[in-house]
Each structure stands twice: as structure tokens, then as C-alpha cells.
N, C-alpha and C positions, 0 to 999 in steps of 0.2 A: 298561622305560621305554617310555610311551606318549608322541605328541606328536601333535596336529591343530591346524588353523588353519582358523578361516572371517574374513568380513571384515564387518563394522556402518560406523554413517556418523555422525564427531559433526561437529555444527554449532556451527556461530555464526555466529551473524544468519540471513540465507539460502543462508550458503556452508557447502560442507560436505567434508569431510577420509575417505577414506576409510582407516579403522581396520582393521586385519589380528588378531583375537584369536587371540594361541592360547595352547593348554592344555597344559602339561607334567604328565603324573603321574612321579613316583621309588617306588621303596619307600623309607616309612621310615611316623613315627607320619603318622594322617589331620590334615589339617591343610588350608586352601582359603584361598590367600593369593591377592588378587587386586594388582597392581600396574600403573601407568601414568597417572598422574594422576586418578584418579576421585575424581569428590563424590561427597555424604552418597549422597545416592538413589541411585549406581552401586554403592559399598559394600557398601547394602545388599542389593543383587542375588542376594549370599551365599546367604544363608539362601533367598528369594523362588524363586534356580535348585537348590537342594538337594532343595526340599521339592515344586517342579514334578518334575523329573525320575523323583521316586521318587512321588509319585501318579500318574505314568503311567505306571507298570507297569517301569522300568527300572534297575537295580543304581547303587547312587551307588557310585563309588569307594573303596577304605579305605585310599590311599595318601596318600601326602606330593604336592596339587595346587597349581600355580599358575599360576595364568592371565594373561597378559600384553597389554597395551594394545597397538599401536604403533603410529604412533610413540608414543615416552610425553612426548615433550614438546609436546602438545598436552592440555591440560583435556578431560573427557570429561564430562559432565556427565546427568543424564536416567534413566528404565530401558529406552529403547528399545535397548540392549544387550544385554539378557537371552535373548534368543534363539540370538543368536550364541555367547557363553557355554557357557549350555546345551550348543550342537550340536559347540562345542570340546570339549566332555568328554566328549563320550558319545563322541564320535569319537575321542581318545585312551585313551578304555577300551574300545576297538574295536566296540562297539554298531552305529555304524554308518561305513562305507567314507572314510576322510579326502579320498579323494579326490573323492565325493565335494561337499565344501565348501566345496576349496582354494577356488573361484573365488565362488562361491556368496557372494549379500550377503543380511544375516537383519535385519533390524528390528520391535523391536517387545518390551512388555513381556509376561514371566510372569505368571500368577495361581499361589498355592500351589496350586492344581489342577489347574493343568497346563495351562488356555487361556491365548491367547494374545489378551493384551490391545493397541490401539490406543494408539499414541503422540500425539501433534501433529508436525510438520513432516517429514510422511513424501511431498511430492511436493518439498520442496525436497534431500532425501536422495536421493534416488532420483536425478533431474537429476544431482546431483553424483557417484553410483556411474554414472551414463549417462556420463561426460564421464572420468571414469578409465577406461574402456576395459570395464565390470562388463557381464555379458548376463544376469545371472540375478537376479531378484530375491525374495527369500521373505516378505510381509506381513500382518499380521492383515488377517482376511478384509474386516471394514469397512475398509476403509484401498484395498483390491485399483484401487478403482475412480479414486480419487484417481494411484494410482501408474500405472496403463496410461495418465495423460496423457501419458508419458515414451516418445517414440517409438524401437523399436529397441531394446524392453527386456522379456526374457521376466519375467511375475508372477503368484507364486504366492502366489494368500490362501489363510492353515492358519485352523482357527478354533483346534485346539490343537494340542499338542507333541507330541499321540499320533499325529497325523494327519501332521504334519513327518517325523516316524521311521518311519511309514509309506512313503510318498513318495517318503526318498533310502534305504531297503532294501527295495525293491520288493513287499512285504507288504501284505495288503490294508487297506484306509483305512476303519480305525473311523467310522461314522457319530458325531456331533457333535448334539445335541440344536440344534435352532432355537429362536429368538427368538419367544417365545409374539407372536401378533397380536396387536396394540390395548396390549402392557404396555411402558413402558417396560424400553427394554437399556439394562442398566446396565453392557455392555461401552463402549460410548462417554462414559462420565465421564472414559476419557481425552484425548479430544477435544476437548473446552470445560473451560476455566482461568475456573474460577470467579472473578468480577469483570475477567475481560480484557477492553478496551474498553470497558468498564461507563461508564468516566471521556471517552470519549474520541466519546459522542455519535455511537457509526459507526450509519451504517443504510445496506443495501444491498438491490440493485431498484431504484430511483430510477429509473431509465430503463428498464424493463418497459412502463409505461403505466399502472402502479396508484396513480400518488405524483401529487401536486399537479402539479399541472396550470395553468400561463402565464395560461389564461383565467382563473384566479380573482383576479387583480392586477391593479384598478380604478385606470385611468390608466398614468403611469409613463410616458412613451416614452421618452422619454431613455432612464430606468435599462434600461425594454427590448432597445434597439439596443445599448446596452452590455453586456448579458447575450448577445447573439446574439453579438456580437465577440469576448469572451472566447470562449466555446466555441465557436468557429468559430475562435480562433486558440491557447488555451489559453494567454490571457492575463488575468496574476492581478488582481485589480476590488479597489478602495474604494467602497463606498457610503455616502455620508453625508450625513446629515440629521435631521431630528428622530424622538422615538419618535412609531410609531406609521402611518411612512410609507410600511410594505412594504417594510424593507429587509431581514428577514427573511428573509418570503416570498419576494421573488426568489431569492435564494440558497437556498432549500428548494428552489426549482423550474430549478436550473439543471442536479442531472443528466439530469433528466429533458430535453434537448436534446441532453446531448452525445452523442456515436455509440456504437454498440456497440465493446466493448472486441474489437479483434486475436487471434486466435491468441495468439500473446507475450504480451500485452499479457493475459491474461487467465490464461497460469500467472503469471509478476509475481506478479500481483495475491493468485492462491490462494497462492502460496508464505511470502507475508506473511504472509497471514492463518493459512494452516497452520503456521508457526513462534508468531505471537502465539496461537495457540487458542482463533479464536473463528470457525471454517471452520465452517459453519450444515454439521450430520451429514445426508451426501445428497445434498447440492450440490458433488461436488468439483473442479467447474469453476465459476467467477465471473465472470460473463459481460459485466455491468452496471460502471458506474463507480463503486465506493463513495462517502458522502459523511460525513466527519466533521467533530462540530462538538462542542470539545470546550469542555469552561465555562469562561470564563477566572480562577478559580480555579488553573487547573493548573499546575503542576510544570513543570521541566523536563523533569523525566525520565519524565512523562506525554508532555510532545509533542514532544518533543527523541528519546525513548531512552535506557532506561538501565536503575537495577533491581541488586541484588545478584547476585552473580558477572562472568559476563557479558549484557552488558547485552541487551535483548528493544526490541523493537519501538514505537516511540510513534505517537503520533499522526498524522504527515507522515507514515511509511510507511504504515499501515495507509491514510488518503489518496492513496498511490500510484495513478496515473492515474486518480486522481478530484478531487473538491469539499473542501478542507480551508478551512470553513467560523469564524471567526474571530466569533463575535458582539462587541456591549462590545470591541471590539477595545483600547481607551485604559485599560479595565479590568484589563487583563492586565497582567504582570507585567514593566519591564522589560526584567527582561532576560531575561527568556523571548520578549518578542518581537526583540531582536536575536540570537535565536539561530539566526530562522527566515534571515537572511539569505547565509548558507552553502549551507545545500541551495536556496532561492529561485535563486540560479547554476546548482551543479554537478548538483542533481537525483539526491544522495544525501547521505547520513548516514554522519561516523565518527565512530565513536565509541570511544572510548579509556577501556581499564579497564585496570587493577593485573591483570585478567585474563587480560586483551588484545582487542586490539580489534577495534573489531564496525564491517563494513562492509552500511548498509541502502540499500536506496532508497528515491525521494524525490522524485519528480515529479507532484508532483502543480499543481491549480487555485486557487489563495487569494482565499481572498473575504474578504475585512476589512467589517466594519459598522461604522459610529460613529455616537455622536449630536454635535453641535459644542461641548456645555458642561457640563457633571456636572448640570447642571438638566434638557439637552436641548431650551432653549425659546430657545437667541441665535438664531435665526436667524427667529424667527416671528415677523410683525409683531404686533407689541398684542402679543404674548406674555407683556409682566411678566419678562421673565428675571433675575434676581438674581444672576446670578454676575459677582461683579469682575473686569474685566478679565486681573489678576494669576488670577484661576482658570484662566479660559478658555484663557486663553497654555499654562498648567501642563497641564490638563488635555488640548490638542491638541499641547502637547510629548511627550507619552506615546509616538507614533507618531512614530521619527525618522528624520531626513529622508536618512539610507541605507536605513531599510525602504521606506518610500516612495515612493523611489526607484528600486526596482525592481519596482511595482508599477506598470503599462504604464496600466490606468486608470484615471480618477476623477470621480465621478459625483454632482450633486447631488441627495438624492431629494427630492424638494418634498412636501410636505404634499399628502394626497387633498381631490380640490376637493368639492361634496356633488353634483356632476353626475357625475362618474366615481364614486361611491358609489354612486348612486341608479339608477347604469346609463343615466342618460340623452346619455351622450357614447357615444363608440366604444368599441366591443368591442374589447377585446384577441384577436391570438393566441390559438389554442391554441399548446399546445406539441408537438405533433403537427409540425403545420404552419411552427414557426419551424426544427424538426430535419431537417426536409428541405433548407432551406435551409443549416446546418448543415453536416450532411453533404455537399452538393454541394460545399463550401468546404473543404475538408479536402479533398476529392478535386481538387479543381485545388490545394490545398496539394499533395499527396501525389505528382501526374506531375509539377509541378516539380520535386520535392524529390528524387525517385525515382534514385539511386544517389549517395544521400549517408546519410549520418548521424540525420540528421535525416527527423520528419515532419510537424511543425507551423512556423509561421511565428514562433513566441514562444521557439524553439528555435536558429532560425538566428542565426548569429554576425552582429555588425554589420560585419564586416572585407568582407563576400559579401555581405551586402546593399549595401555601397557600391562593388562591383568586378564581380561578376559577375549579380546582379538589382538593375537600376539601375530608377530609378524613372523616367515619362516626367521630356525636358528642362526643369529650370525647376519639376518638382513640389516640389522643398525650398526654395523661395525662402523662405516662411514662417517655418520649420522654422530655418532658417541666422539669420535676420536672431536669431530666441529666442535664439540659442545664445549670439548674438554681446554678444544684452543680457543676459544672464546667466541667462533662464528658465530655458535647458535643461541640462543639461547634457553629456557625451559619450554618457553611456550613456542617457543621455535621449530622446537623438538618436534610437540607435539605436531603442530601443524606441518613439519616434514610426514611423520606417520600419516596426519591424515590424507594427505593427496596421492600416498603411497599404494594407501587402500583405494583410492577412485583411478591410478592408474593400473591398478591389479586389475579394478571389475572392470575397465576399459578390455581389459586384455585377456579378463575368462577365467583370472586364476580365484585360484579358495585363500589365497590371502598372498600378501606382496613378497617377493624377495630380495635379495638384492639390485639388481637391475632397477628395478621400482622404486624402491629407496634410494638409489642411486639418481634418477630420474626426478623426482619430488625434492631431492635434496640441490639439484643443475634449475629447477620450474622455481624453488624458494630462494638460494641466494644470487642465482645468475652468474656463479663462477662454470665457464667452460669443464664439461666431465668427459671428455669424450665426443663419442658419437652416440650418445645415451638417448639424444632427441631422436634420432632416426629409429633409434630399434624401439622407441616408445611407439613410433609412427607404425612398425612392419605389423608391430603385437595388438594395435586397436583393429 
């Protein structure tokens, strides 16, 4: 009787569980049994592993073979267990020393010819292995760069099962043919899921300087200021106005003024994109904020997360640490929009299915764009809007009160004036100039919040803002009066405080004063309170 064990990782969202792959050989009729809650693709690994072992020059044991995946109560899916199963079988057959693979984590799919093919979710799998105390990991060569992002882990990238067996047994490592330059590498097919992310309007690299620039937007000083405040404090934003005013242009330029992702944020974003199967080949680490703009026909599963079996990341998770732009927001399903309320508060999504519960990160900056009515001309003078009042109310009510209460900034985007469009008005600042102020504002907030779990003003609880970091004396008088009159909820007052702190950070002040709170109130309620926007622009 032979026995050997190796390790692999089962993923549930971006969380992983180390799975012990045990192989047992006993005398009897040759058979291969796989137990431990495998899914269909994992059950098929029996044929893949047998063919890969034989075609790699090793002998397949002609005995009763049982492979167990422990813990047996955790559902396992995908083809990433192939390499661990093959090594466990070879260890039980004494082709390799079982002690060499006992504490080795192996992740990868096997082709019938023995080549090791890359799979999705390498980064979160290696992170889970490192957290469990494992220090040696074997992955496909194409994903070795992604696995090497985890500190404290020794990563071995292999091209074939033959190479791995040679490394483990101390034999000369055979050469494997490298991909021909200029020709597509079929081995990378496992990294990209066809159609994954296609319906989310996902874009990367917007913050690298090659994307759209704020200088392209004509006029709109109030919306520009709101965009800057939103980027500096990670505040949610509603752009409300007629068609053609530039709402989409403004939202598309928001990622360009966001600061680069920190190392920890990059790991979080890369892990989500790796699991979703949309991580670009050759880019093991995402360093810029993602921009996700799903179509208004998006379903609940595509926006929040879901699918058959264990749920997969939706648009809110793909936009983690970036921008989620919902254009024509009232056209989205009311049920889908209201499902955003929980992730907007908690920064994560918990999706429960019969196959298990998945927790996915979803801390994004949401931008909503909406027309005033179905025809879009309700607020334009002399525009001839023919929508009856009931249709206007019904259209505007599709954005529910609880959802709008979670939006910090609400800006009316006015129609572009002829002078601005023809270049006769003041030229707008480029994204690079605004990004410098945003970065300085974030640095001030980060210095103030050092030693706390929060990094941006939008994350700070209201209780802390009222007791630990207080505004200037008398600064909240107008806001408190609005709350007494029912114009602000308790949550709304907290959000006004957060925005006021962001305005003060952009202006370089130690704490918000009455002017900062007034600007925050105007951005929150949309009620014109004088020349506050102009004052805020001068102070920025």
C-alpha cells in the first residue's frame, strides 16, 4: 500500500482554503476514484492526470487508486488541482519522495501532453497558502510573476510535469520548447475567460496619463470642482442634467485624477481581476484605479456578483478601489440599484448561494449620471419638454431616497454655453494639475488618519468626526439648522462633515470652517448657497 499527500487551494471568491490532496494505492482492480465534493471539471481531472502522467514518461499504477480532497466539506471546483493530484499519485507510486511534496502547494492545470497550463486566481490562492503558513508554491510558468507578488513565499514556475518531477527527484531538468516569438501562446487561454467583464465596460490604465483629459471638457466649473472633491475624499457623486452637457465625459476623466494604487490596494484589485479571469497577460500587478461602466440593462448577478455554483465577482467588485459609473442611472432596474445600498456602506458584497457564501471586496467610488426626465429637456429653458409631471416624478423616483442618501455630492450639470464650446471662455485645467491637488489632499487625510483603519474621509464614521476630529466652532450651524428642518438626515449630516473635511484638505486647512461646510452642503443638497463653488475653487 502506498500513500502520499500534496496541497492545493480551493477558492471561494477571493478567499482561499488550503486543500490536502491525498492519494492512496491498494491492491485490487485498477480504478481511479476522486472524492471530496469535486465539481464536473474536477471530476474530469482523472482522465487529464492519467494521460499527462503517461505522456510525461512515468508509469501509471495499475492498482486501486483513491484520491481524497480534504476538508471534504468544502466544495472544490476548477482544473487547478490537476498538478497536486498528479504529484500525489506519483508520490504514492514512489516515483517521487512523498516527503518532498507533503508541504508543497501545487496549482495548475495539466494538458494531456503533460504541459502545465495557467489557471485563474493564482494570486489569491498563493495569498491563502501564505496565510496558512506554507512557504513553497509551484505554479505554471506563465503565472510565476503573479505568484511572486506575495512576500515570503518561494515560487517555482514550471512548464511541464516532466520538469517538476525532475526538480523533485534531483534529475536533470529537461528543456521544454518555449513559445515562438510573434505567435499567440495557446497556454494563456486559461487566464482569460471569454466574455468575462465584457458587459461591465471595464477599463484599466486610465490613470496612466494616456486616457481622456479634463482639459477636453468645456465649461462646467461646478461639476469640475465636485469631481475633484469626489476624487480627494472617495465620495460618491450624482451628475444630474440634460443630454449632451458632458456628464459621461466628466465621469470618464475621473480615474485620471485618482492617485495611483498603494501596494495593498494593487494586490486587492489584482486578486479580484485574477479570479474573474480578466487579468491582462503580462501584467501581474494592476497599479491604476479600474473604471467600470456597465450597461443599464445589467442584471443583478452581473452588477453585484453571482452565477451558477459559487458566485463570481460582479461589476461592483471589478470596480474595487476604482470608479463604478452608472450612466442613465434611472434606466437601471430599481431592484438592481437598491442592491447597491449595502456595498456602498460596508465596502464589500456578501453573496449567499446553495453552494456556499462568498465575500467579495467592493469599495468603489460610484458616479451616477441621470437626465431630469425621459426626454431629458425638463430643466432646459424653451426646450419644449412634453413629459407630463407624473412621468417626470416617476422617472426621478427610480433613484430611491435611501440610495441617494448615500451619495455625498449632487451636482446639476448645466448645458454647455456657446462661448465655452468655441473656446472663448476660461480654459479648463488638465487632469495632471487636478491630480496633484487630489494627491496632496489625500496625503493630508492619510496623515490625520494614521493609526486608524481608515485612509480616506469617506470611510470615517460620523461619531469619530463629531468627537475626535471636530470642525471649527460654529461651522456646523447651517447644517444643524437644515437637519432640524428635515432637509438632512443623520446620515446626511455625517456625509456633509466628511465632504467638509475633504474640502478643507484640498484647501490646506487644519479643520473645516463655515465656508467648507457651506460648500459641502451645496454639493450635498444641490441648493445654491451663493458663490461657494467659486470660493471653493479659489481655495483649491
